[in-house]
Structures are given as C-alpha cells and as structure tokens.
C-alpha positions in Angstrom: -44.6 -9.0 -49.5 -45.6 -11.9 -47.7 -48.8 -9.6 -47.1 -48.9 -10.1 -50.9 -48.7 -13.7 -51.5 -52.1 -15.6 -52.2 -53.3 -18.8 -50.0 -51.4 -20.7 -52.1 -48.5 -19.6 -52.0 -48.6 -19.2 -48.5 -48.7 -23.1 -47.9 -46.0 -23.5 -50.3 -43.3 -21.6 -48.4 -44.9 -23.1 -45.2 -43.8 -26.2 -46.7 -41.2 -25.1 -48.0 -40.0 -23.1 -44.0 -40.6 -26.6 -42.1 -38.0 -28.5 -44.8 -35.6 -26.3 -44.4 -35.4 -26.1 -40.4 -35.7 -30.1 -40.4 -31.9 -29.8 -42.8 -30.5 -27.1 -40.5 -31.8 -28.8 -37.3 -29.8 -32.4 -39.1 -27.0 -30.8 -39.7 -26.2 -29.0 -35.8 -27.1 -32.2 -34.4 -24.4 -34.3 -36.7 -21.7 -32.0 -36.3 -22.7 -31.7 -32.4 -22.3 -35.7 -31.8 -18.6 -35.5 -34.0 -17.2 -32.9 -32.2 -18.9 -34.5 -28.6 -16.8 -37.9 -29.9 -13.8 -36.2 -30.5 -14.2 -34.1 -26.8 -14.6 -37.3 -25.5 -12.2 -39.0 -27.2 -9.7 -35.7 -26.4 -10.0 -37.1 -22.3 -10.5 -40.9 -22.6 -7.0 -40.9 -24.7 -4.7 -38.1 -22.6 -6.4 -35.1 -19.9 -7.8 -38.6 -17.9 -4.5 -40.5 -18.2 -2.6 -37.1 -17.5 -3.7 -36.4 -14.2 -3.2 -40.1 -13.0 0.4 -40.2 -14.5 0.6 -36.9 -12.1 -0.4 -38.4 -9.6 1.3 -41.2 -9.3 4.3 -39.3 -9.5 2.4 -37.1 -7.2 2.8 -40.0 -4.3 6.4 -40.9 -5.4 7.6 -37.8 -4.4 6.1 -38.2 -1.4 7.6 -41.5 -1.7 10.8 -40.8 -2.0 11.0 -38.6 0.8 10.2 -41.2 3.5 12.6 -44.0 2.1 15.3 -40.9 1.6 14.4 -40.3 5.4 14.7 -44.0 6.2 17.7 -44.1 4.6 19.6 -41.3 6.8 17.8 -42.3 9.8 18.1 -46.0 9.5 21.0 -47.5 9.7 20.7 -50.5 7.7 22.8 -52.9 5.3 22.8 -51.9 1.7 20.4 -54.8 0.1 17.4 -53.4 2.8 14.3 -53.2 1.6 13.7 -50.0 1.8 17.3 -48.9 0.4 16.0 -51.1 -2.9 13.3 -49.9 -2.8 14.4 -46.4 -3.6 17.4 -47.3 -5.8 14.4 -48.4 -7.6 11.9 -46.4 -8.2 14.8 -43.7 -9.3 16.2 -45.7 -11.2 13.3 -47.8 -12.7 10.3 -46.7 -11.8 10.6 -43.1 -12.4 12.4 -42.7 -15.5 9.5 -45.4 -16.7 6.8 -42.8 -15.7 8.7 -39.8 -16.8 8.3 -41.6 -20.7 4.5 -42.4 -20.1 4.2 -38.4 -19.1 6.3 -36.7 -21.8 3.9 -39.0 -24.3 0.7 -37.5 -23.0 2.0 -34.0 -22.3 3.4 -34.0 -25.8 -0.3 -32.4 -26.7 -0.5 -30.4 -23.7 -0.4 -26.4 -24.4 2.7 -24.8 -24.3 2.4 -23.3 -20.8 1.5 -26.9 -18.8 4.3 -28.0 -21.3 6.9 -25.6 -19.9 6.0 -26.4 -16.5 6.5 -29.8 -16.0 9.6 -29.6 -18.2 10.7 -27.5 -15.3 9.6 -30.2 -13.0 12.2 -33.2 -14.6 15.1 -30.1 -13.6 13.5 -30.0 -10.0 13.1 -33.6 -9.4 16.7 -34.4 -11.0 18.1 -31.6 -8.5 16.1 -33.9 -6.5 17.7 -37.0 -7.0 21.2 -35.7 -7.0 20.5 -34.5 -3.3 19.2 -38.0 -2.5 23.1 -39.8 -4.1 24.6 -37.4 -1.5 23.1 -38.9 0.7 23.6 -42.2 0.1 27.2 -42.3 -1.0 27.2 -40.1 2.5 25.5 -43.5 3.9 26.5 -46.2 1.6 26.9 -48.6 4.5 26.8 -49.7 7.9 29.8 -48.3 9.0 29.5 -44.7 7.4 26.4 -44.1 10.0 29.6 -44.3 12.9 31.0 -41.0 11.5 28.8 -38.0 13.1 29.7 -35.8 11.1 28.9 -37.6 7.7 25.8 -38.4 9.0 24.6 -35.2 10.6 25.3 -33.8 7.2 22.8 -36.2 5.3 20.3 -36.1 8.5 19.8 -32.0 7.9 19.2 -32.5 4.3 16.3 -34.4 5.0 15.0 -33.7 8.2 12.5 -30.0 8.1 13.4 -27.7 6.7 16.2 -29.4 5.1 16.9 -29.2 1.0 15.4 -32.2 0.1 12.8 -31.7 2.5 12.5 -27.9 1.1 12.5 -29.5 -3.3 10.3 -32.8 -2.8 7.5 -30.2 -1.1 8.3 -27.3 -4.4 7.6 -30.4 -6.7 4.3 -31.3 -4.6 3.3 -28.2 -5.4 4.4 -27.6 -9.6 1.9 -31.3 -9.7 -0.1 -30.2 -7.5 -1.0 -27.5 -9.9 -0.1 -29.2 -13.1 -3.0 -31.7 -11.8 -5.3 -29.0 -11.2 -4.9 -27.5 -14.4 -5.7 -30.9 -16.5 -8.4 -31.2 -13.9 -10.0 -27.3 -14.9 -9.5 -28.3 -18.2 -10.9 -31.5 -18.4 -14.3 -29.6 -16.3 -13.9 -26.9 -18.5 -14.2 -29.0 -21.7 -16.2 -31.4 -20.6 -18.8 -28.4 -19.6 -18.4 -27.8 -23.5 -19.4 -30.6 -24.7 -22.4 -30.9 -22.5 -23.3 -27.2 -23.3 -23.4 -28.8 -27.2 -25.7 -31.3 -26.6 -28.1 -28.7 -23.9 -28.0 -26.9 -27.7 -28.8 -29.9 -29.5 -31.2 -31.2 -27.1 -33.4 -27.5 -27.4 -33.5 -27.6 -31.3 -34.2 -30.9 -31.5 -37.3 -29.6 -28.8 -38.0 -26.8 -31.4 -38.2 -28.5 -34.2 -40.5 -31.1 -32.9 -42.8 -28.4 -31.8 -42.3 -26.2 -35.2 -43.3 -29.6 -36.9 -46.0 -30.4 -35.0 -47.3 -26.0 -35.6 -46.3 -26.4 -39.0 -48.1 -29.5 -39.5 -51.5 -28.4 -37.6 -51.0 -25.1 -39.9 -51.0 -26.4 -43.2 -53.2 -29.0 -42.4 -56.5 -26.2 -41.9 -55.0 -23.7 -43.5 -57.2 -23.4 -46.3 -60.2 -23.8 -44.1 -59.3 -21.1 -41.7 -57.6 -18.3 -44.3 -61.4 -18.4 -45.9 -64.0 -19.7 -44.0 -63.3 -17.7 -40.7 -62.8 -14.4 -42.5 -65.8 -15.3 -44.5 -68.0 -16.0 -41.3 -66.6 -12.6 -39.9 -67.5 -10.4 -43.1 -71.2 -11.7 -42.7 -71.8 -10.9 -38.6 -70.4 -7.2 -40.0 -72.6 -6.8 -42.8 -75.6 -7.9 -40.5 -74.3 -5.4 -37.7 -74.3 -2.5 -40.0 -77.0 -3.0 -41.8 -78.5 -2.6 -38.1 -76.4 0.6 -37.4 -74.4 -1.4 -35.1 -70.8 -0.4 -35.2 -68.5 -3.9 -35.6 -66.6 -4.1 -32.7 -63.6 -5.8 -34.4 -62.0 -5.4 -37.8 -60.3 -8.5 -39.9 -57.0 -8.0 -40.3 -56.0 -6.8 -44.2 -53.5 -8.4 -46.5 -52.6 -9.0 -49.9 -55.0 -12.2 -50.7 -58.6 -12.5 -52.2 -60.3 -12.1 -48.3 -57.7 -9.6 -48.0 -59.8 -7.0 -51.1 -63.2 -8.4 -49.9 -62.1 -6.8 -46.5 -61.2 -3.8 -48.4 -64.2 -3.1 -49.9 -65.9 -3.4 -46.6 -64.0 -1.3 -44.9 -65.5 1.4 -47.4 -68.6 1.3 -46.4 -67.8 1.6 -42.9 -66.6 4.3 -43.8 -69.7 6.3 -43.8 -69.7 5.7 -39.8 -67.3 7.8 -38.8 -70.2 10.4 -37.8 -70.7 8.2 -35.4 -67.4 8.0 -33.6 -66.8 12.1 -34.4 -69.5 12.4 -32.1 -68.9 10.5 -29.5 -65.3 12.1 -29.9 -66.9 15.7 -29.1 -68.9 14.5 -26.6 -65.9 12.4 -24.6 -64.2 15.8 -24.6 -66.9 17.9 -23.2 -69.3 19.7 -26.1 -72.2 18.3 -24.7 -74.2 20.5 -27.7 -73.0 18.5 -30.3 -75.8 16.9 -32.8 -76.5 13.3 -33.6 -78.7 11.1 -35.2 -78.9 7.6 -34.8 -78.7 5.4 -38.0 -82.1 3.6 -36.8 -83.7 2.0 -33.3 -81.5 -0.5 -33.6 -78.2 1.1 -33.6 -77.0 0.8 -30.4 -73.9 2.4 -30.6 -75.9 5.6 -31.4 -78.6 5.7 -28.6 -75.6 4.6 -25.7 -74.0 7.9 -26.7 -77.1 9.8 -27.0 -77.7 8.4 -23.0 -74.1 9.1 -21.8 -74.4 12.9 -22.6 -77.3 13.2 -20.8 -75.7 11.5 -18.1 -72.5 13.7 -18.4 -73.8 16.8 -18.4 -76.2 15.7 -14.9 -73.2 14.9 -13.1 -71.0 16.8 -14.6 -70.5 19.6 -12.3 -71.3 17.9 -9.3 -68.1 15.7 -10.3 -65.5 18.3 -10.6 -66.6 19.4 -7.5 -66.3 15.8 -5.8 -62.1 15.7 -7.9 -61.5 19.1 -6.0 -62.5 17.9 -1.8 -60.3 15.1 -2.7 -57.2 16.3 -4.5 -57.6 18.7 -1.0 -57.2 15.2 1.1 -55.0 14.4 -1.0 -53.1 16.5 -0.7 -53.2 16.5 3.2 -52.6 13.2 3.7 -49.6 13.7 1.4 -48.2 16.5 3.7 -48.3 13.8 6.9 -47.4 11.4 5.3 -44.1 13.0 4.5 -43.5 14.9 8.2 -44.3 11.1 10.0 -41.2 9.6 7.1 -38.9 12.8 8.2 -39.6 11.7 11.8 -38.8 8.3 11.5 -35.9 8.5 9.1 -34.2 10.7 12.1 -35.3 8.2 14.1 -33.1 5.5 12.2 -30.5 7.3 11.8 -30.3 7.6 15.7 -30.7 4.3 16.4 -27.8 3.8 13.4 -25.5 6.1 14.8 -25.5 4.2 18.2 -25.3 0.9 16.9 -22.2 2.1 15.4 -21.0 3.3 18.6 -21.4 0.6 20.2 -19.4 -1.6 17.8 -16.6 0.7 18.2 -17.0 0.4 21.8 -17.3 -3.7 20.8 -14.6 -3.3 18.7 -12.1 -1.8 21.1 -12.5 -4.6 23.6 -11.5 -7.3 20.9 -8.1 -8.6 21.8 -5.6 -7.3 18.8 -4.9 -9.7 16.5 -1.3 -8.3 16.7 -1.1 -9.2 20.3 -2.9 -12.9 19.2 -0.2 -13.2 16.6 3.1 -12.7 18.8 2.2 -15.0 21.1 0.5 -17.6 19.0 2.7 -17.2 15.9 1.2 -19.1 13.6 -2.2 -18.4 14.1 -5.5 -16.7 12.5 -9.0 -15.3 13.2 -12.0 -15.1 11.2 -14.2 -12.8 12.4 -17.4 -11.7 10.8 -20.6 -10.2 12.4 -23.8 -10.9 10.7 -25.2 -7.4 11.9 -23.3 -4.1 13.3 -22.5 -5.4 16.2 -22.1 -9.1 17.1 -22.6 -11.6 19.4 -19.8 -13.9 18.6 -16.8 -12.8 20.4 -13.1 -13.7 20.8 -11.4 -13.0 24.0 -7.2 -13.5 24.4 -4.3 -12.9 27.8 -1.1 -13.5 28.5 -0.3 -14.9 32.1 1.8 -16.5 33.8 3.9 -17.6 30.6 0.8 -19.2 28.9 -1.5 -17.7 26.0 -5.2 -18.4 26.7 -7.7 -17.8 23.8 -11.4 -18.5 23.7 -14.1 -18.8 20.8 -17.5 -17.8 22.6 -20.9 -17.7 20.7 -23.6 -15.7 23.0 -27.4 -16.5 23.1 -28.9 -14.0 20.1 -27.3 -11.5 17.7 -26.6 -8.1 17.0 -27.8 -5.7 20.0 -28.8 -8.2 22.7 -26.1 -10.5 21.7 -23.4 -8.0 21.3 -24.3 -6.9 25.0 -23.6 -10.4 26.0 -20.4 -10.6 24.6 -19.2 -7.6 26.5 -20.6 -9.1 29.4 -18.5 -12.3 29.0 -15.3 -11.1 28.0 -15.1 -8.5 31.1 -16.0 -11.2 33.5 -13.1 -13.3 31.2 -10.7 -10.4 32.5 -11.8 -10.1 36.1 -11.4 -14.3 36.1 -8.0 -14.7 34.7 -6.2 -11.2 34.7 -7.3 -10.1 38.3 -7.7 -13.4 40.2 -5.4 -15.7 37.8 -7.6 -18.7 37.1 -5.8 -20.4 34.2 -7.4 -23.6 33.8 -10.0 -23.6 30.9 -12.6 -25.3 33.0 -11.9 -23.4 35.9 -12.2 -20.4 34.6 -15.4 -21.3 32.8 -17.2 -22.4 36.1 -16.2 -18.7 37.2 -17.7 -17.5 34.3 -20.8 -19.5 34.4 -21.8 -17.9 37.8 -20.2 -14.6 36.7 -23.0 -14.9 34.1 -25.7 -16.0 36.5 -24.8 -13.0 39.0 -24.7 -10.4 36.3 -28.3 -11.6 34.9 -29.2 -11.7 38.9 -30.9 -15.1 37.4 -31.6 -16.9 40.9 -32.7 -20.6 40.8 -36.0 -20.2 41.6 -38.4 -18.7 39.9 -38.2 -17.3 36.0 -35.4 -18.5 33.8 -34.6 -17.2 30.7 -31.8 -18.9 28.6 -29.1 -16.2 28.2 -25.4 -16.9 28.8 -23.1 -18.5 25.7 -21.6 -21.5 23.9 -17.3 -20.9 24.4 -14.2 -23.0 23.7 -11.3 -22.0 26.2 -7.8 -23.1 25.5 -4.8 -23.0 27.9 -1.6 -23.0 25.6 2.1 -22.8 27.4 5.2 -21.4 26.1 6.9 -24.5 26.7 5.9 -27.9 26.1 4.0 -30.6 23.8 1.0 -30.2 26.0 -2.1 -27.5 26.0 -5.5 -27.0 28.3 -9.3 -27.3 27.1 -12.6 -26.8 28.1 -15.8 -26.3 26.2 -19.9 -25.3 27.1 -21.0 -26.8 23.7 -17.9 -25.8 21.2 -16.2 -28.7 20.5 -12.2 -28.4 19.8 -11.3 -29.7 16.5 -7.4 -31.3 16.0 -6.2 -31.9 12.2 -3.5 -34.5 12.5 -2.0 -36.1 8.9 -5.3 -35.1 6.9 -7.5 -36.7 10.3 -9.8 -34.2 12.6 -9.3 -35.4 15.9 -12.4 -34.2 17.6 -13.0 -33.6 21.7 -15.9 -33.2 23.0 -17.4 -30.7 24.4 -19.6 -30.0 27.9 -23.1 -30.5 27.3 -24.0 -27.4 28.9 -23.5 -24.1 28.4 -21.9 -21.0 30.0 -25.2 -19.5 31.9 -28.7 -21.0 33.9 -29.0 -24.5 33.0 -31.3 -26.0 35.1 -30.7 -26.5 38.8 -26.9 -27.6 38.5 -25.0 -24.6 38.9 -21.9 -25.9 40.4 -22.1 -29.4 37.8 -17.9 -28.8 36.5 -16.6 -28.0 33.5 -13.8 -31.5 31.9 -10.8 -30.1 31.7 -8.7 -32.0 29.1 -4.9 -32.1 28.6 -3.9 -32.3 25.3 -1.3 -33.6 23.8 0.2 -32.3 20.2 2.5 -32.9 17.7 4.7 -30.3 15.3 2.2 -29.3 12.6 -1.7 -30.5 14.4 -3.9 -27.5 13.6 -6.5 -27.2 16.8 -9.7 -24.7 15.5 -12.8 -23.8 18.3 -15.4 -22.0 16.8 -19.2 -20.6 16.6 -21.9 -22.7 15.1 -22.6 -19.7 12.1 -20.0 -21.0 9.9 -21.7 -24.4 9.6 -25.2 -23.6 10.0 -25.1 -20.7 7.5 -27.3 -21.5 4.3 -27.0 -21.2 1.1 -25.2 -23.5 -2.1 -27.8 -24.7 -5.2 -30.1 -25.6 -3.0 -30.6 -23.4 -0.3 -28.9 -26.0 2.3 -26.7 -25.5 5.5 -23.3 -25.5 5.3 -23.4 -28.7 7.8 -20.2 -29.7 9.8 -19.4 -32.6 7.3 -18.5 -30.0 5.0 -16.8 -27.6 7.2 -14.6 -30.6 8.1 -13.9 -31.1 4.7 -12.7 -28.1 3.9 -10.2 -27.3 7.1 -8.7 -31.1 5.9 -8.5 -29.8 3.1 -6.5 -25.9 3.3 -4.8 -27.5 7.0 -1.6 -27.6 5.0 -1.6 -23.7 3.9 -0.4 -20.8 6.3 -3.2 -19.3 8.3 -3.4 -16.3 6.8 -4.0 -17.7 3.8 -6.9 -20.7 5.5 -8.8 -17.8 6.6 -8.7 -16.2 3.4 -10.0 -19.6 2.0 -12.5 -20.3 4.5 -14.1 -16.5 4.1 -14.4 -16.8 0.4 -15.3 -20.2 0.6 -18.5 -19.1 2.9 -19.2 -16.1 0.5 -19.4 -18.2 -2.4 -21.5 -20.2 -0.8 -24.1 -17.8 0.5 -24.7 -16.7 -2.7 -27.9 -14.6 -2.9 -28.3 -15.8 0.2 -28.1 -13.9 3.9 -26.1 -14.0 6.9 -27.7 -16.0 9.4 -25.4 -16.0 12.3 -22.3 -14.3 13.0 -19.2 -16.6 12.7 -16.1 -17.2 14.0 -13.2 -19.6 13.5 -9.3 -20.0 15.6 -6.8 -21.9 14.0 -3.4 -22.3 15.9 -1.0 -24.2 14.2 1.8 -26.3 16.6 
C-alpha cells in the first residue's frame, strides 16, 4: 500500500511518524519518572528504615545476651550499671523499637509479616527466661545459694536456653535483614532498568528525529533527481547495446511509472541473457549476434564461448586428477585421526588410572571427621589428577594434618604429591616425628633425595609449599609450621595470621639444613583455623576477569565463620564456581578448616 503513495504523501507520512514518536517517547519518559519516584519513596520511607531497625534489634539482642551473662556471673547489687541497662532494654528500649518496627511492617509482604510476628513471640519468650534469671539472682545474697546460682548460670551459658533462644532470634533477624536487602536491590534494579529503557527511547528518538529531518529535507530532491539521472544513464547505455548493471525499484509514484515503461524496452535484450545461459550450461554452438559494435556484453559472451570451448576438456581432466588426490589425502587424514584418537584414549585411560591411585593415597575424609569432629576439606583438582594434596594421620593421641601445593599441576604435580604423601607416612608413622617444623625439615631432605638433587650442579625448583598442624586431643594448644603457606585463625570476627617460613620444601639455594619455625598456638573455644594452597585466591573470574585475591578470601571466611564446617565447604565451593563463571580453573584448589 505504501508503494502506491505519491511523493507528497510519503513526505506527509514521514512528518506524522516523527510527531507520533515524540509523543510516545514523552509519555514513556513521564510514566517512568513517576514510577521511579514512587519506588525511591518506598526505599527511602520503608525499606532502608526497616533494615536499620532490624539491625538495631539484632544489636539489642546481642547486647541483652551480654548483659544477662553479666547478671548471672557477676555478683553485683541491683543498682549495678549493667543490671539497670538490662532492665531499661527490656522495659523501655525494646517496646519502643517494637512499635517502630510494627509501623514499618504494616506495608511488608505477608511472609515477612508472619516472620516478624513469630520473632516478637520468640523475644517475649526470651524476656520470660531473662525474668527467671533476674528474679533468681535479685540481690547479692541470692548468689550465695549454689543451686539457684547454678540454675541461672546454666540458662545463660553456651547451649543454655537463653543462649539458644537468643541465637535463634538473631538467625531470624539475619534472614529478615537479607530479605529486605534483597527486595531493596530488586526494586532498585527495576528502577534502573526503567531508566535504561527511557535512555534507549530517548537515544532512539534522537537518532530517528535526526534521520527523519535529513530524509524530509532531501526527500523531494532524492526521489526525483537521482532516479531520473539513473534512467538517463540506462537509456544511454541501451542505445549502444550495453546491458544495464543495475535497475530502479519500481514504486507506485511518478518515477515508478517511468521505470516500468523503460523496463518494457529492456525486454528486447532478453535474447542476450538467453545466450549467456546457454553458453554457461555448455551449449557452445548457440547462435548470437551483438546489438552493435559497442555491445560490450555481447562481445564478451562471444569471447567467453570461444575460450570455454577450448579449455573445457583440459579442465575436466584436471578436475579428475585433483579429485583423486583429494580422496587420497582424505583417506590419509582419516587414518591419522583414528591413530590420534586411539593414542588420546590410551593417555586418558592412563591418567584416569593415575587418578584412582592418587585418590587411594589421600586420607579418608571420614577418618579426618572422626578425629577432628568440626572440620572440612574443600579439594578441587584443576585436571584429572592434582598437584595439591592433603595428608592426615593420628599418632600418640595427636592428629597431624597437612595441606600441600606441589610444583605444577596435572600429571607432574600428581607425581610430586605421591612422593610427598609417601614421605609424610614414613616421617610420621614410621619414624614417629610429630613436631611440624621437624616434619618439614625431614620432608625437605626426603624430597631432595628422591629427586636426586645435589648441592652443586643444575638446580630446579621442584618441591612443594605446605602447612602442617599437630593437634593434641587434650588441651588448648596446638603446633604449626609452614613452608610458604600460612595459617589463618578467626577469633571474634578477626583473622589472626601465623606467617610461614619463606622457603619451600625442596631445593632452596645452599641452605639445605635451614630449620623451619615451630609455632605453638593457644586457642579459645569456637576459634576456626584454616590452612590452604594458593589456588583459591589466584583464581581468575568475576565481572572483570581478575584474581579472587587473598583480601576477598579473608572477608569470605570471616563472613561464613559462624556456619557449620560442612556448610562452609559448600559455600566456598559455590562461591568460587560463581566467581569463575566462564573462566577456566587455573590451578588446583585446597582449603582445610578446623573448629576448636
């Protein structure tokens, strides 16, 4: 239908489209700004204050736990500052904060309303338990009653009713906070997406208006002068018998009518096209007479017919010869491909068998869990076999555990890992060496001897970086020594690092007998210790394809330190997979965690 419009109607239609596009863009922009303002008010007036109040309530629960502990264990008068603070918290601060939260929660979704309602019930039950302790130990003289004192203290100590109830409330609060943060991010993303759509509309409209202005300004000239010029050139070529190389699109306007009339003239040249088709199909005896001496296409066709007739037979023979050669080469390539495939399967089978051997020499995770109840091992080889390995043994009421990173990965690293594991079995289980520093020195000598390293001659850096812990079954101290691999201990949300010696297990200059440092570390309940290889921190990924880095690794461990060790392992594994994305794993990954 559009092709039937005159030139004037096309110009008018162009203006109408521009005006309509401007109106649509204005409407979309205005609607988006109104919706975005509402979303921003929702975030400012509800979501952000809700998160702040939930976090304030969480801190209040933590503070109440500390104050009730002080009440139970510190023999003080009722007017003691902490006791007054606890009474004020339960009777004034909490009810005030509860009213503020109830006001904010009126606009929450039903699930969150139910959760916060259950949260209030849990807090009221907690205050009831607090009242029991406070009434039981209401005065200084009440602390003299051993049974009463023991009963109150058992409720606030770790594993007691107040301790468990407080932790459960904090867990619910954390869930609510994360839920509100997720909803805030979700609606923020929604608002940003709307702005991006508006930006696209504005850009598109700007481009369209610019293009429309250019088209409208020159439409009349372009739709008349240019087609007429083309028609003139075609007519001049046709008058000399030259076939036109292009043609004008026929439309329903005035120029289209002229083009259709000219197309009728061109029909007389179709005989030339028929001759070209006949020659192209191999009919070299077809008759043809050029339109004139200047008929370029006609002269070219006559010359082409002559050349094709002379070379046709030669070309057919060459094609047959080359086809035979291609077939022979194809058969040879297929034969070589089969040989390569067979060789690949043999190599793959050998590596898979090596993997089974390596898995057989690794300690059982069940044995580790039976000895170290709260522990975890995250082990992700880069290839089928690994240059990282972990080792474990029990000797004389001590658990010896190590995390090692051998030179290289894949098959070379796996061979080194089997040497290291075998030497550790000999040093600890046969020779009875239990001090980590002494184990490392003996392992160093064993690696050098196994690889025929001498103090003179060519030196390579084959060996391993390793961290070893010796943990007694009784007591609050353990021993650690490290060769380039440190030990991290998380206590109260802070990482305490014990640095390793800056020398590997292997050839290290001329200092073959340089000892390693033996660290004796005192632990407190709920401390978590980590030893690891460098694979986790060095993994590339993320939005910019950069390393994960040790700083981010530390933050992640602090973030998950309160979770069970099995959950920590799963979180670490999921986080590094998400970080890698489409990136390839560049090194073996090994992380061992132990909670005391």
